[in-house]
C-alpha positions as CSV (number, residue, x, y, z in Angstrom):
1,X,87.4,94.4,105.5
2,X,90.3,96.8,105.7
3,X,93.8,95.7,106.5
4,X,95.6,96.6,109.7
5,X,97.8,99.1,107.7
6,X,94.7,100.7,106.2
7,X,93.0,101.1,109.6
8,X,96.1,102.7,111.1
9,X,96.5,105.0,108.1
10,X,92.9,106.0,108.3
11,X,93.3,106.9,112.0
12,X,96.4,108.9,111.1
13,X,94.6,110.7,108.4
14,X,91.6,111.5,110.7
15,X,93.9,112.9,113.4
16,X,95.8,115.0,110.8
17,X,92.7,116.5,109.2
18,X,90.5,117.0,112.3
19,X,90.8,117.5,116.0
20,X,89.0,114.5,117.5
21,X,86.5,114.9,120.3
22,X,87.6,113.3,123.6
23,X,85.2,110.4,123.0
24,X,86.6,109.8,119.5
25,X,90.2,110.1,120.7
26,X,89.5,107.5,123.4
27,X,87.9,105.2,120.9
28,X,90.9,105.6,118.5
29,X,93.2,104.9,121.4
30,X,91.5,101.7,122.3
31,X,91.3,100.6,118.7
32,X,94.9,101.3,117.9
33,X,96.2,99.8,121.1
34,X,94.4,96.5,120.1
35,X,96.0,96.7,116.6
36,X,99.5,96.7,118.1
37,X,99.0,93.0,118.8
38,X,98.1,92.4,115.1
39,X,101.3,94.3,114.1
40,X,103.4,92.1,116.4
41,X,101.9,89.0,114.8
42,X,102.7,90.3,111.3
43,X,106.3,91.2,112.4
44,X,106.8,87.6,113.7
45,X,105.6,86.1,110.4
46,X,107.5,88.5,108.2
47,X,110.7,87.9,110.2
48,X,110.4,84.2,109.8
49,X,109.8,84.5,106.0
50,X,112.8,86.9,105.7
51,X,115.0,84.5,107.7
52,X,114.1,81.7,105.3
53,X,115.1,83.8,102.3
54,X,118.3,85.0,104.0
55,X,119.2,81.4,104.8
56,X,118.6,80.4,101.1
57,X,120.9,83.2,100.0
58,X,123.5,82.3,102.6
59,X,123.5,78.7,101.3
60,X,124.0,79.9,97.7
61,X,126.6,82.6,98.3
62,X,130.0,82.3,99.7
63,X,129.9,85.5,101.7
64,X,127.4,86.7,104.3
65,X,127.4,90.3,103.3
66,X,126.4,89.5,99.7
67,X,123.7,87.1,100.8
68,X,122.3,89.8,103.1
69,X,122.3,92.4,100.3
70,X,120.5,90.0,98.0
71,X,118.0,89.0,100.6
72,X,117.3,92.7,101.3
73,X,116.1,93.1,97.7
74,X,113.3,90.6,98.1
75,X,109.6,91.1,98.8
76,X,110.0,89.3,102.1
77,X,112.4,92.0,103.3
78,X,110.0,94.7,102.1
79,X,107.1,93.0,104.0
80,X,109.3,92.9,107.2
81,X,110.1,96.6,106.9
82,X,106.5,97.6,106.3
83,X,105.4,95.5,109.3
84,X,107.9,97.2,111.6
85,X,107.1,100.7,110.2
86,X,103.4,100.1,110.6
87,X,103.9,99.1,114.3
88,X,106.0,102.2,114.8
89,X,103.4,104.4,113.3
90,X,100.7,102.8,115.4
91,X,102.8,103.3,118.6
92,X,103.4,106.9,117.8
93,X,99.7,107.6,117.2
94,X,98.9,105.9,120.5
95,X,101.4,108.1,122.3
96,X,100.0,111.2,120.6
97,X,96.5,110.3,121.6
98,X,97.5,109.7,125.2
99,X,99.2,113.1,125.4
100,X,96.1,114.7,123.8
101,X,93.8,113.1,126.3
102,X,96.1,114.0,129.3
103,X,96.0,117.6,128.1
104,X,92.3,117.6,128.0
105,X,92.1,116.1,131.5
106,X,94.5,118.8,132.8
107,X,92.4,121.5,131.2
108,X,89.2,120.1,132.8
109,X,91.0,119.9,136.2
110,X,92.2,123.5,136.0
111,X,88.8,124.9,134.9
112,X,87.1,123.6,138.0
């Protein structure tokens, strides 16, 4: 089974290489909208993991800025950033699909 990131990137690739039919655009919109919830869950988990790492560094170091810099070099910080970037990408694709579908509706309305 594909990961959430892979599914979002596949939708992005599909939209970049082909112009989806209205039915496919609607299907992608529903699918990606549902995936935003998965992104939110991953963000919550990644934020908690990063907070634990940051706390460990704060307890070890005497200054907060050094602890933060050290914590930002960990895999937990990378996971946190990737989760947020994935949600942002998903949200932008959803917005694009909505605009695409609205444009198609307007074309159909004007052609009547």
